[in-house]
py3Dmol code that shows the C-alpha trace and the ligand (Angstrom):
import py3Dmol

protein = """\
ATOM      1  CA  LYS A   1       0.000   0.000   0.000  1.00  0.00           C
ATOM      2  CA  GLU A   2       2.811   2.361   0.831  1.00  0.00           C
ATOM      3  CA  SER A   3       4.657   1.726  -2.432  1.00  0.00           C
ATOM      4  CA  LEU A   4       1.377   2.145  -4.289  1.00  0.00           C
ATOM      5  CA  ASP A   5       0.765   5.500  -2.621  1.00  0.00           C
ATOM      6  CA  GLN A   6       4.296   6.564  -3.419  1.00  0.00           C
ATOM      7  CA  GLY A   7       4.072   5.288  -6.981  1.00  0.00           C
ATOM      8  CA  LEU A   8       0.858   7.143  -7.672  1.00  0.00           C
ATOM      9  CA  GLN A   9       1.974  10.326  -5.923  1.00  0.00           C
ATOM     10  CA  LYS A  10       2.141  12.500  -9.040  1.00  0.00           C
ATOM     11  CA  THR A  11      -1.125  11.291 -10.529  1.00  0.00           C
ATOM     12  CA  LYS A  12      -2.746  11.815  -7.173  1.00  0.00           C
ATOM     13  CA  GLU A  13      -1.398  15.323  -6.727  1.00  0.00           C
ATOM     14  CA  GLY A  14      -2.529  16.413 -10.182  1.00  0.00           C
ATOM     15  CA  PHE A  15      -5.848  14.689  -9.908  1.00  0.00           C
ATOM     16  CA  LEU A  16      -6.790  15.727  -6.401  1.00  0.00           C
ATOM     17  CA  SER A  17      -5.834  19.350  -6.917  1.00  0.00           C
ATOM     18  CA  LYS A  18      -8.075  19.468  -9.978  1.00  0.00           C
ATOM     19  CA  ILE A  19     -10.939  17.817  -8.124  1.00  0.00           C
ATOM     20  CA  THR A  20     -10.508  20.242  -5.256  1.00  0.00           C
ATOM     21  CA  LYS A  21     -10.609  23.119  -7.712  1.00  0.00           C
ATOM     22  CA  ALA A  22     -13.653  21.661  -9.427  1.00  0.00           C
ATOM     23  CA  ILE A  23     -15.664  21.799  -6.237  1.00  0.00           C
ATOM     24  CA  ALA A  24     -14.103  24.863  -4.625  1.00  0.00           C
ATOM     25  CA  GLY A  25     -16.667  27.151  -3.036  1.00  0.00           C
ATOM     26  CA  LYS A  26     -19.535  24.835  -3.908  1.00  0.00           C
ATOM     27  CA  SER A  27     -21.759  23.147  -1.401  1.00  0.00           C
ATOM     28  CA  THR A  28     -23.893  21.216  -3.885  1.00  0.00           C
ATOM     29  CA  VAL A  29     -23.164  19.631  -7.208  1.00  0.00           C
ATOM     30  CA  ASP A  30     -24.307  21.733 -10.148  1.00  0.00           C
ATOM     31  CA  GLU A  31     -23.596  21.922 -13.874  1.00  0.00           C
ATOM     32  CA  GLU A  32     -20.421  23.886 -13.322  1.00  0.00           C
ATOM     33  CA  VAL A  33     -19.033  21.368 -10.838  1.00  0.00           C
ATOM     34  CA  LEU A  34     -19.666  18.579 -13.310  1.00  0.00           C
ATOM     35  CA  ASP A  35     -17.977  20.502 -16.123  1.00  0.00           C
ATOM     36  CA  ASN A  36     -14.940  21.100 -13.951  1.00  0.00           C
ATOM     37  CA  LEU A  37     -14.920  17.489 -12.859  1.00  0.00           C
ATOM     38  CA  GLU A  38     -14.977  16.411 -16.467  1.00  0.00           C
ATOM     39  CA  GLU A  39     -11.971  18.591 -17.136  1.00  0.00           C
ATOM     40  CA  ALA A  40     -10.154  17.146 -14.134  1.00  0.00           C
ATOM     41  CA  LEU A  41     -10.682  13.575 -15.318  1.00  0.00           C
ATOM     42  CA  VAL A  42      -9.570  14.310 -18.865  1.00  0.00           C
ATOM     43  CA  GLY A  43      -6.547  16.120 -17.418  1.00  0.00           C
ATOM     44  CA  ALA A  44      -5.548  12.983 -15.504  1.00  0.00           C
ATOM     45  CA  ASP A  45      -5.624  11.058 -18.807  1.00  0.00           C
ATOM     46  CA  VAL A  46      -8.763   9.129 -18.001  1.00  0.00           C
ATOM     47  CA  GLY A  47      -9.688   9.717 -21.652  1.00  0.00           C
ATOM     48  CA  ILE A  48     -12.770  11.342 -23.185  1.00  0.00           C
ATOM     49  CA  GLU A  49     -14.872   8.229 -23.606  1.00  0.00           C
ATOM     50  CA  THR A  50     -14.306   6.945 -20.096  1.00  0.00           C
ATOM     51  CA  THR A  51     -14.743  10.415 -18.611  1.00  0.00           C
ATOM     52  CA  VAL A  52     -18.074  10.882 -20.373  1.00  0.00           C
ATOM     53  CA  LYS A  53     -19.224   7.516 -19.065  1.00  0.00           C
ATOM     54  CA  ILE A  54     -18.316   8.459 -15.489  1.00  0.00           C
ATOM     55  CA  ILE A  55     -19.868  11.933 -15.730  1.00  0.00           C
ATOM     56  CA  GLU A  56     -23.094  10.567 -17.181  1.00  0.00           C
ATOM     57  CA  ARG A  57     -23.469   8.124 -14.333  1.00  0.00           C
ATOM     58  CA  ILE A  58     -22.888  10.860 -11.798  1.00  0.00           C
ATOM     59  CA  GLU A  59     -25.351  13.147 -13.591  1.00  0.00           C
ATOM     60  CA  LYS A  60     -28.004  10.475 -13.245  1.00  0.00           C
ATOM     61  CA  ARG A  61     -27.428  10.279  -9.528  1.00  0.00           C
ATOM     62  CA  VAL A  62     -27.418  14.063  -9.194  1.00  0.00           C
ATOM     63  CA  ALA A  63     -30.743  14.215 -11.051  1.00  0.00           C
ATOM     64  CA  LYS A  64     -32.199  11.896  -8.440  1.00  0.00           C
ATOM     65  CA  ASP A  65     -30.629  13.582  -5.457  1.00  0.00           C
ATOM     66  CA  LYS A  66     -30.745  17.318  -6.159  1.00  0.00           C
ATOM     67  CA  TYR A  67     -28.906  18.205  -3.006  1.00  0.00           C
ATOM     68  CA  MET A  68     -25.908  15.979  -3.381  1.00  0.00           C
ATOM     69  CA  ASN A  69     -23.049  17.660  -1.598  1.00  0.00           C
ATOM     70  CA  THR A  70     -19.473  17.662  -2.707  1.00  0.00           C
ATOM     71  CA  ALA A  71     -18.341  15.108  -0.132  1.00  0.00           C
ATOM     72  CA  GLU A  72     -20.897  12.700  -1.538  1.00  0.00           C
ATOM     73  CA  LEU A  73     -19.698  13.537  -5.008  1.00  0.00           C
ATOM     74  CA  ASN A  74     -16.211  12.439  -4.014  1.00  0.00           C
ATOM     75  CA  ARG A  75     -17.502   9.126  -2.764  1.00  0.00           C
ATOM     76  CA  GLN A  76     -19.599   8.536  -5.875  1.00  0.00           C
ATOM     77  CA  LEU A  77     -16.716   9.379  -8.109  1.00  0.00           C
ATOM     78  CA  GLN A  78     -14.620   6.726  -6.398  1.00  0.00           C
ATOM     79  CA  GLU A  79     -17.413   4.212  -6.809  1.00  0.00           C
ATOM     80  CA  GLU A  80     -17.785   4.965 -10.495  1.00  0.00           C
ATOM     81  CA  MET A  81     -14.060   4.693 -11.053  1.00  0.00           C
ATOM     82  CA  GLU A  82     -13.977   1.319  -9.341  1.00  0.00           C
ATOM     83  CA  ALA A  83     -16.968   0.186 -11.371  1.00  0.00           C
ATOM     84  CA  ILE A  84     -15.055   0.933 -14.550  1.00  0.00           C
ATOM     85  CA  LEU A  85     -12.182  -1.216 -13.318  1.00  0.00           C
ATOM     86  CA  VAL A  86     -14.513  -4.051 -12.282  1.00  0.00           C
ATOM     87  CA  ASP A  87     -15.639  -4.278 -15.879  1.00  0.00           C
ATOM     88  CA  ALA A  88     -12.402  -6.051 -16.624  1.00  0.00           C
ATOM     89  CA  PRO A  89     -13.134  -9.717 -15.876  1.00  0.00           C
ATOM     90  CA  GLU A  90     -11.098 -11.621 -13.327  1.00  0.00           C
ATOM     91  CA  ALA A  91      -9.034  -8.626 -12.313  1.00  0.00           C
ATOM     92  CA  ASN A  92      -7.608  -8.912  -8.808  1.00  0.00           C
ATOM     93  CA  SER A  93      -7.617 -12.694  -8.860  1.00  0.00           C
ATOM     94  CA  TYR A  94      -3.896 -12.940  -9.066  1.00  0.00           C
ATOM     95  CA  ALA A  95      -1.064 -13.390  -6.672  1.00  0.00           C
ATOM     96  CA  PHE A  96       2.398 -14.795  -7.139  1.00  0.00           C
ATOM     97  CA  ASP A  97       1.961 -17.582  -4.629  1.00  0.00           C
ATOM     98  CA  THR A  98      -1.332 -18.933  -5.973  1.00  0.00           C
ATOM     99  CA  PRO A  99      -0.952 -22.249  -7.780  1.00  0.00           C
ATOM    100  CA  LEU A 100      -0.839 -21.789 -11.547  1.00  0.00           C
ATOM    101  CA  PRO A 101      -3.372 -23.603 -13.729  1.00  0.00           C
ATOM    102  CA  ALA A 102      -0.741 -25.271 -15.926  1.00  0.00           C
ATOM    103  CA  LYS A 103       2.797 -26.547 -15.641  1.00  0.00           C
ATOM    104  CA  PRO A 104       4.821 -25.142 -17.206  1.00  0.00           C
ATOM    105  CA  TYR A 105       2.773 -21.937 -17.287  1.00  0.00           C
ATOM    106  CA  ILE A 106       3.895 -19.987 -20.329  1.00  0.00           C
ATOM    107  CA  ILE A 107       3.603 -16.203 -20.340  1.00  0.00           C
ATOM    108  CA  LEU A 108       4.351 -14.491 -23.623  1.00  0.00           C
ATOM    109  CA  VAL A 109       5.316 -10.897 -22.964  1.00  0.00           C
ATOM    110  CA  VAL A 110       4.595  -8.380 -25.707  1.00  0.00           C
ATOM    111  CA  GLY A 111       4.878  -4.613 -26.110  1.00  0.00           C
ATOM    112  CA  VAL A 112       6.920  -2.014 -27.981  1.00  0.00           C
ATOM    113  CA  ASN A 113      10.528  -1.250 -27.098  1.00  0.00           C
ATOM    114  CA  GLY A 114      11.157   1.082 -24.233  1.00  0.00           C
ATOM    115  CA  VAL A 115       7.890   0.525 -22.384  1.00  0.00           C
ATOM    116  CA  GLY A 116       9.623  -1.498 -19.667  1.00  0.00           C
ATOM    117  CA  LYS A 117       9.091  -4.993 -21.013  1.00  0.00           C
ATOM    118  CA  THR A 118      12.445  -6.411 -19.944  1.00  0.00           C
ATOM    119  CA  THR A 119      12.242  -4.760 -16.554  1.00  0.00           C
ATOM    120  CA  THR A 120       8.741  -6.138 -16.024  1.00  0.00           C
ATOM    121  CA  ILE A 121       9.932  -9.649 -16.908  1.00  0.00           C
ATOM    122  CA  GLY A 122      12.773  -9.269 -14.408  1.00  0.00           C
ATOM    123  CA  LYS A 123      10.390  -8.084 -11.707  1.00  0.00           C
ATOM    124  CA  LEU A 124       7.938 -10.902 -12.424  1.00  0.00           C
ATOM    125  CA  ALA A 125      10.753 -13.452 -12.284  1.00  0.00           C
ATOM    126  CA  TYR A 126      11.829 -12.026  -8.941  1.00  0.00           C
ATOM    127  CA  ASN A 127       8.323 -12.212  -7.495  1.00  0.00           C
ATOM    128  CA  PHE A 128       7.568 -15.699  -8.747  1.00  0.00           C
ATOM    129  CA  LYS A 129      10.907 -16.948  -7.491  1.00  0.00           C
ATOM    130  CA  LYS A 130      10.372 -15.315  -4.132  1.00  0.00           C
ATOM    131  CA  ALA A 131       7.030 -17.117  -3.945  1.00  0.00           C
ATOM    132  CA  GLY A 132       8.902 -20.396  -4.363  1.00  0.00           C
ATOM    133  CA  LYS A 133       8.300 -21.072  -8.028  1.00  0.00           C
ATOM    134  CA  GLN A 134      10.767 -22.439 -10.575  1.00  0.00           C
ATOM    135  CA  VAL A 135      11.166 -19.720 -13.216  1.00  0.00           C
ATOM    136  CA  LEU A 136      12.651 -19.829 -16.704  1.00  0.00           C
ATOM    137  CA  LEU A 137      13.267 -16.876 -19.031  1.00  0.00           C
ATOM    138  CA  GLY A 138      13.271 -16.994 -22.824  1.00  0.00           C
ATOM    139  CA  ALA A 139      15.082 -14.242 -24.762  1.00  0.00           C
ATOM    140  CA  ALA A 140      13.055 -14.248 -27.976  1.00  0.00           C
ATOM    141  CA  ASP A 141      13.644 -10.565 -28.700  1.00  0.00           C
ATOM    142  CA  THR A 142      16.594 -11.375 -30.951  1.00  0.00           C
ATOM    143  CA  PHE A 143      16.527  -8.155 -32.933  1.00  0.00           C
ATOM    144  CA  ARG A 144      18.287  -6.010 -30.399  1.00  0.00           C
ATOM    145  CA  ALA A 145      21.509  -7.188 -28.812  1.00  0.00           C
ATOM    146  CA  ALA A 146      20.706  -5.018 -25.826  1.00  0.00           C
ATOM    147  CA  ALA A 147      17.446  -6.865 -25.202  1.00  0.00           C
ATOM    148  CA  VAL A 148      19.178 -10.232 -24.765  1.00  0.00           C
ATOM    149  CA  ASP A 149      21.941  -8.652 -22.672  1.00  0.00           C
ATOM    150  CA  GLN A 150      19.464  -6.906 -20.401  1.00  0.00           C
ATOM    151  CA  LEU A 151      17.411 -10.014 -19.894  1.00  0.00           C
ATOM    152  CA  THR A 152      20.609 -11.918 -19.101  1.00  0.00           C
ATOM    153  CA  ILE A 153      21.470  -9.337 -16.469  1.00  0.00           C
ATOM    154  CA  TRP A 154      18.022  -9.769 -14.923  1.00  0.00           C
ATOM    155  CA  SER A 155      18.390 -13.556 -14.950  1.00  0.00           C
ATOM    156  CA  GLU A 156      21.654 -13.206 -13.018  1.00  0.00           C
ATOM    157  CA  ARG A 157      20.283 -10.611 -10.660  1.00  0.00           C
ATOM    158  CA  VAL A 158      17.247 -12.699  -9.799  1.00  0.00           C
ATOM    159  CA  GLY A 159      19.030 -16.044 -10.055  1.00  0.00           C
ATOM    160  CA  VAL A 160      16.870 -17.786 -12.648  1.00  0.00           C
ATOM    161  CA  PRO A 161      17.972 -19.635 -15.805  1.00  0.00           C
ATOM    162  CA  ILE A 162      17.626 -18.125 -19.273  1.00  0.00           C
ATOM    163  CA  VAL A 163      17.375 -19.648 -22.744  1.00  0.00           C
ATOM    164  CA  LYS A 164      18.939 -17.545 -25.489  1.00  0.00           C
ATOM    165  CA  GLN A 165      20.576 -17.713 -28.882  1.00  0.00           C
ATOM    166  CA  ASP A 166      22.730 -15.366 -30.898  1.00  0.00           C
ATOM    167  CA  MET A 167      21.326 -12.016 -31.828  1.00  0.00           C
ATOM    168  CA  GLY A 168      19.516 -12.132 -35.154  1.00  0.00           C
ATOM    169  CA  SER A 169      18.428 -15.739 -34.800  1.00  0.00           C
ATOM    170  CA  ASP A 170      14.791 -16.653 -35.327  1.00  0.00           C
ATOM    171  CA  PRO A 171      12.679 -15.545 -32.342  1.00  0.00           C
ATOM    172  CA  ALA A 172      10.406 -18.540 -32.890  1.00  0.00           C
ATOM    173  CA  ALA A 173      13.403 -20.861 -32.596  1.00  0.00           C
ATOM    174  CA  VAL A 174      14.250 -19.320 -29.221  1.00  0.00           C
ATOM    175  CA  ALA A 175      10.649 -19.678 -28.103  1.00  0.00           C
ATOM    176  CA  PHE A 176      10.700 -23.335 -29.154  1.00  0.00           C
ATOM    177  CA  ASP A 177      13.951 -23.972 -27.290  1.00  0.00           C
ATOM    178  CA  THR A 178      12.559 -22.237 -24.240  1.00  0.00           C
ATOM    179  CA  ALA A 179       9.414 -24.376 -24.220  1.00  0.00           C
ATOM    180  CA  GLN A 180      11.435 -27.571 -24.592  1.00  0.00           C
ATOM    181  CA  SER A 181      13.827 -26.539 -21.893  1.00  0.00           C
ATOM    182  CA  ALA A 182      10.923 -25.672 -19.583  1.00  0.00           C
ATOM    183  CA  VAL A 183       9.516 -29.161 -19.941  1.00  0.00           C
ATOM    184  CA  ALA A 184      12.931 -30.769 -19.428  1.00  0.00           C
ATOM    185  CA  ARG A 185      13.687 -28.653 -16.348  1.00  0.00           C
ATOM    186  CA  GLN A 186      10.161 -28.930 -15.005  1.00  0.00           C
ATOM    187  CA  SER A 187       9.890 -25.170 -14.811  1.00  0.00           C
ATOM    188  CA  GLU A 188       6.696 -23.768 -13.348  1.00  0.00           C
ATOM    189  CA  VAL A 189       6.609 -20.286 -14.842  1.00  0.00           C
ATOM    190  CA  VAL A 190       8.132 -19.334 -18.177  1.00  0.00           C
ATOM    191  CA  LEU A 191       8.460 -15.713 -19.228  1.00  0.00           C
ATOM    192  CA  ILE A 192       9.200 -15.232 -22.921  1.00  0.00           C
ATOM    193  CA  ASP A 193      10.358 -11.822 -24.126  1.00  0.00           C
ATOM    194  CA  THR A 194       9.367 -10.884 -27.673  1.00  0.00           C
ATOM    195  CA  ALA A 195      10.515  -8.190 -30.076  1.00  0.00           C
ATOM    196  CA  GLY A 196       8.531  -4.978 -29.773  1.00  0.00           C
ATOM    197  CA  ARG A 197       8.508  -3.928 -33.360  1.00  0.00           C
ATOM    198  CA  LEU A 198       5.360  -2.318 -34.620  1.00  0.00           C
ATOM    199  CA  HIS A 199       6.112  -1.841 -38.320  1.00  0.00           C
ATOM    200  CA  ASN A 200       2.680  -2.854 -39.351  1.00  0.00           C
ATOM    201  CA  LYS A 201      -0.119  -4.956 -38.022  1.00  0.00           C
ATOM    202  CA  ALA A 202       0.263  -7.817 -40.485  1.00  0.00           C
ATOM    203  CA  HIS A 203       3.903  -8.240 -39.634  1.00  0.00           C
ATOM    204  CA  LEU A 204       3.352  -8.161 -35.901  1.00  0.00           C
ATOM    205  CA  MET A 205       0.501 -10.593 -36.201  1.00  0.00           C
ATOM    206  CA  GLU A 206       2.563 -12.979 -38.283  1.00  0.00           C
ATOM    207  CA  GLU A 207       5.518 -12.861 -35.944  1.00  0.00           C
ATOM    208  CA  LEU A 208       3.478 -13.463 -32.806  1.00  0.00           C
ATOM    209  CA  SER A 209       1.423 -16.250 -34.325  1.00  0.00           C
ATOM    210  CA  LYS A 210       4.586 -17.994 -35.492  1.00  0.00           C
ATOM    211  CA  ILE A 211       5.972 -17.847 -31.954  1.00  0.00           C
ATOM    212  CA  LYS A 212       2.698 -19.217 -30.605  1.00  0.00           C
ATOM    213  CA  ARG A 213       2.636 -22.027 -33.157  1.00  0.00           C
ATOM    214  CA  VAL A 214       6.088 -23.314 -32.314  1.00  0.00           C
ATOM    215  CA  ILE A 215       5.448 -23.146 -28.575  1.00  0.00           C
ATOM    216  CA  GLN A 216       2.296 -25.197 -29.176  1.00  0.00           C
ATOM    217  CA  LYS A 217       4.376 -27.909 -30.835  1.00  0.00           C
ATOM    218  CA  VAL A 218       5.825 -28.503 -27.391  1.00  0.00           C
ATOM    219  CA  ILE A 219       2.924 -27.457 -25.157  1.00  0.00           C
ATOM    220  CA  PRO A 220      -0.400 -27.583 -27.049  1.00  0.00           C
ATOM    221  CA  ASP A 221      -2.390 -25.253 -24.778  1.00  0.00           C
ATOM    222  CA  ALA A 222       0.334 -22.608 -24.470  1.00  0.00           C
ATOM    223  CA  PRO A 223       0.837 -19.714 -24.208  1.00  0.00           C
ATOM    224  CA  HIS A 224      -1.364 -19.558 -21.146  1.00  0.00           C
ATOM    225  CA  GLU A 225      -1.063 -15.824 -20.911  1.00  0.00           C
ATOM    226  CA  VAL A 226      -0.201 -13.047 -23.335  1.00  0.00           C
ATOM    227  CA  LEU A 227       0.856 -10.115 -21.216  1.00  0.00           C
ATOM    228  CA  LEU A 228       0.933  -6.724 -22.924  1.00  0.00           C
ATOM    229  CA  VAL A 229       3.253  -4.194 -21.304  1.00  0.00           C
ATOM    230  CA  LEU A 230       2.255  -0.552 -21.689  1.00  0.00           C
ATOM    231  CA  ASP A 231       4.050   2.585 -20.529  1.00  0.00           C
ATOM    232  CA  GLY A 232       1.555   4.494 -18.387  1.00  0.00           C
ATOM    233  CA  SER A 233       3.548   7.704 -18.614  1.00  0.00           C
ATOM    234  CA  THR A 234       2.738   7.945 -22.323  1.00  0.00           C
ATOM    235  CA  GLY A 235      -0.934   8.418 -21.540  1.00  0.00           C
ATOM    236  CA  GLN A 236      -3.076   8.155 -24.636  1.00  0.00           C
ATOM    237  CA  ASN A 237      -0.195   6.628 -26.651  1.00  0.00           C
ATOM    238  CA  ALA A 238      -0.489   3.586 -24.453  1.00  0.00           C
ATOM    239  CA  LEU A 239      -4.112   3.302 -25.575  1.00  0.00           C
ATOM    240  CA  GLU A 240      -3.035   3.376 -29.195  1.00  0.00           C
ATOM    241  CA  GLN A 241      -0.498   0.595 -28.584  1.00  0.00           C
ATOM    242  CA  ALA A 242      -3.129  -1.469 -26.828  1.00  0.00           C
ATOM    243  CA  LYS A 243      -5.339  -1.062 -29.874  1.00  0.00           C
ATOM    244  CA  GLN A 244      -2.625  -2.325 -32.200  1.00  0.00           C
ATOM    245  CA  PHE A 245      -1.576  -5.293 -30.082  1.00  0.00           C
ATOM    246  CA  THR A 246      -5.096  -6.436 -29.298  1.00  0.00           C
ATOM    247  CA  ALA A 247      -5.818  -6.348 -33.024  1.00  0.00           C
ATOM    248  CA  ALA A 248      -2.728  -8.449 -33.740  1.00  0.00           C
ATOM    249  CA  THR A 249      -3.078 -11.100 -31.044  1.00  0.00           C
ATOM    250  CA  ASP A 250      -5.207 -12.266 -28.115  1.00  0.00           C
ATOM    251  CA  VAL A 251      -3.923 -10.225 -25.220  1.00  0.00           C
ATOM    252  CA  SER A 252      -5.062 -11.739 -21.927  1.00  0.00           C
ATOM    253  CA  ALA A 253      -3.580  -9.369 -19.365  1.00  0.00           C
ATOM    254  CA  LEU A 254      -1.926  -5.979 -19.036  1.00  0.00           C
ATOM    255  CA  ALA A 255       1.033  -4.623 -17.137  1.00  0.00           C
ATOM    256  CA  ILE A 256       1.147  -0.833 -16.948  1.00  0.00           C
ATOM    257  CA  THR A 257       4.578   0.528 -16.112  1.00  0.00           C
ATOM    258  CA  LYS A 258       6.136   3.819 -15.021  1.00  0.00           C
ATOM    259  CA  LEU A 259       3.137   5.050 -13.070  1.00  0.00           C
ATOM    260  CA  ASP A 260       5.642   6.626 -10.715  1.00  0.00           C
ATOM    261  CA  GLY A 261       6.857   9.940 -12.048  1.00  0.00           C
ATOM    262  CA  THR A 262       3.762  10.597 -14.141  1.00  0.00           C
ATOM    263  CA  ALA A 263       0.526  12.452 -13.541  1.00  0.00           C
ATOM    264  CA  LYS A 264      -1.153  10.377 -16.231  1.00  0.00           C
ATOM    265  CA  GLY A 265      -2.090   7.393 -14.077  1.00  0.00           C
ATOM    266  CA  GLY A 266      -5.742   7.892 -14.991  1.00  0.00           C
ATOM    267  CA  VAL A 267      -4.893   6.118 -18.220  1.00  0.00           C
ATOM    268  CA  VAL A 268      -5.302   2.851 -16.312  1.00  0.00           C
ATOM    269  CA  LEU A 269      -9.049   3.599 -16.227  1.00  0.00           C
ATOM    270  CA  ALA A 270      -9.175   4.500 -19.889  1.00  0.00           C
ATOM    271  CA  ILE A 271      -7.445   1.260 -20.831  1.00  0.00           C
ATOM    272  CA  ALA A 272      -9.614  -0.903 -18.582  1.00  0.00           C
ATOM    273  CA  ASN A 273     -12.773   0.705 -19.921  1.00  0.00           C
ATOM    274  CA  GLN A 274     -11.822   0.442 -23.551  1.00  0.00           C
ATOM    275  CA  PHE A 275     -10.299  -3.006 -23.738  1.00  0.00           C
ATOM    276  CA  LYS A 276     -11.922  -4.960 -20.917  1.00  0.00           C
ATOM    277  CA  ILE A 277      -8.629  -6.734 -20.393  1.00  0.00           C
ATOM    278  CA  PRO A 278      -7.587  -7.098 -16.767  1.00  0.00           C
ATOM    279  CA  VAL A 279      -4.729  -4.971 -15.561  1.00  0.00           C
ATOM    280  CA  LYS A 280      -2.761  -7.497 -13.546  1.00  0.00           C
ATOM    281  CA  PHE A 281       0.387  -5.599 -12.694  1.00  0.00           C
ATOM    282  CA  ILE A 282       1.556  -2.044 -12.365  1.00  0.00           C
ATOM    283  CA  GLY A 283       5.125  -0.787 -12.354  1.00  0.00           C
ATOM    284  CA  VAL A 284       5.978   1.946  -9.874  1.00  0.00           C
ATOM    285  CA  GLY A 285       9.759   2.149 -10.162  1.00  0.00           C
ATOM    286  CA  GLU A 286      12.884   0.594 -11.642  1.00  0.00           C
ATOM    287  CA  LYS A 287      13.777  -1.835  -8.871  1.00  0.00           C
ATOM    288  CA  MET A 288      12.814  -5.502  -8.532  1.00  0.00           C
ATOM    289  CA  GLU A 289      10.373  -4.700  -5.761  1.00  0.00           C
ATOM    290  CA  ASP A 290       8.605  -2.029  -7.769  1.00  0.00           C
ATOM    291  CA  LEU A 291       6.004  -4.239  -9.383  1.00  0.00           C
ATOM    292  CA  LEU A 292       2.601  -4.487  -7.764  1.00  0.00           C
ATOM    293  CA  VAL A 293      -0.263  -6.867  -8.326  1.00  0.00           C
ATOM    294  CA  PHE A 294      -3.065  -4.558  -9.376  1.00  0.00           C
ATOM    295  CA  ASP A 295      -5.991  -4.133  -7.025  1.00  0.00           C
ATOM    296  CA  LYS A 296      -8.733  -1.799  -8.253  1.00  0.00           C
ATOM    297  CA  HIS A 297      -9.916  -0.827  -4.817  1.00  0.00           C
ATOM    298  CA  GLU A 298      -6.456   0.028  -3.557  1.00  0.00           C
ATOM    299  CA  PHE A 299      -5.725   1.868  -6.768  1.00  0.00           C
ATOM    300  CA  VAL A 300      -8.733   4.171  -6.564  1.00  0.00           C
ATOM    301  CA  ASP A 301      -8.301   4.559  -2.827  1.00  0.00           C
ATOM    302  CA  SER A 302      -4.723   5.705  -3.400  1.00  0.00           C
ATOM    303  CA  LEU A 303      -5.860   8.431  -5.759  1.00  0.00           C
ATOM    304  CA  PHE A 304      -8.220   9.938  -3.205  1.00  0.00           C
ATOM    305  CA  ASN A 305      -6.670   9.321   0.169  1.00  0.00           C
TER     306      ASN A 305
END
"""
ligand_1 = """\
28
GDP
P 11.973 -2.499 -22.910
O 12.709 -1.895 -24.052
O 10.514 -2.437 -23.097
O 12.439 -3.857 -22.544
O 12.223 -1.535 -21.684
P 13.174 -1.688 -20.404
O 12.700 -2.765 -19.541
O 14.577 -1.739 -20.859
O 12.874 -0.317 -19.659
C 13.122 0.941 -20.234
C 13.449 1.926 -19.118
O 12.299 2.130 -18.300
C 14.548 1.436 -18.181
O 15.367 2.529 -17.857
C 13.775 0.956 -16.951
O 14.521 1.047 -15.783
C 12.612 1.901 -16.936
N 11.424 1.341 -16.259
C 10.785 0.176 -16.480
N 9.709 0.045 -15.676
C 9.647 1.152 -14.908
C 8.747 1.639 -13.879
O 7.742 1.011 -13.489
N 9.049 2.859 -13.339
C 10.117 3.593 -13.751
N 10.332 4.780 -13.174
N 10.961 3.187 -14.700
C 10.741 1.980 -15.278
"""
view = py3Dmol.view(width=600, height=400)
view.addModel(protein, "pdb")
view.setStyle({"model": 0}, {"cartoon": {"style": "trace"}})
view.addModel(ligand_1, "xyz")
view.setStyle({"model": 1}, {"stick": {}})
view.zoomTo()
view.show()
């Protein structure tokens, strides 16, 4: 809770100050308060569509209860924000020490370069290992030498094995090797890094489906999870990336990074509302410990309190 509060500090400051301004000098909620509230939500990168949805719901309640005061407004706003996050199925049902539904449990990690994909894999490996699970990493982002090197550094730092090949080799071949190795080693969780190139949709789609196909030669029901990593500090750009990746492949979960140091944390709501894909993890710093399992209630609570 403390690291969440710290991680969301900037979003909270921006957001709360705007909310405070929106209701300054008002005892009841009127048109002007709602307009200002709308502005505050858009300003925190909640996004137009999601903001309109929230405002409309509040308007309905205000219409019923003409004398709603601003303290009540605050409470209703929190409720509406949580409701948006609930819309994502099975959110919050995840912890590192819960038994996984398959062994090995293969997580394909996708996302464009620079969003924090490697770091997120490292943090996940750390958490799963800490929870007592056997972890294996697969370095299938073979297009950038730095990607393999960085993942290797994480594997050493966390103390988990890694499967890799030379830079430039076929990413699908690395994925295949990783799956085979996971079976041989009896790994429990396998995190496979993929290249984050977004030249065009067809290409991305082809590359990811090839990786999936070869993994399925070893483990027919894998990957069990396709985790899309998005950089929360890029606000609406993250939404655009989510659009492209969800069009290219079946994304089953989201990790939203870099929520520390940004005031755009409201984008988590926009993404949840638009894609109905559960946000499972959020990144609130560069260190191993700075990955949190997402909890909608704690998240909203942190923004207000
Ligand atoms: P990749 O290219 O997607 O694999 O990105 P990296 O994992 O290499 O991360 C890019 C940069 O973002 C690195 O400097 C990371 O330390 C940093 N980073 C990743 N996640 C977070 C986060 O949650 N918070 C902050 N502040 N920095 C992060």
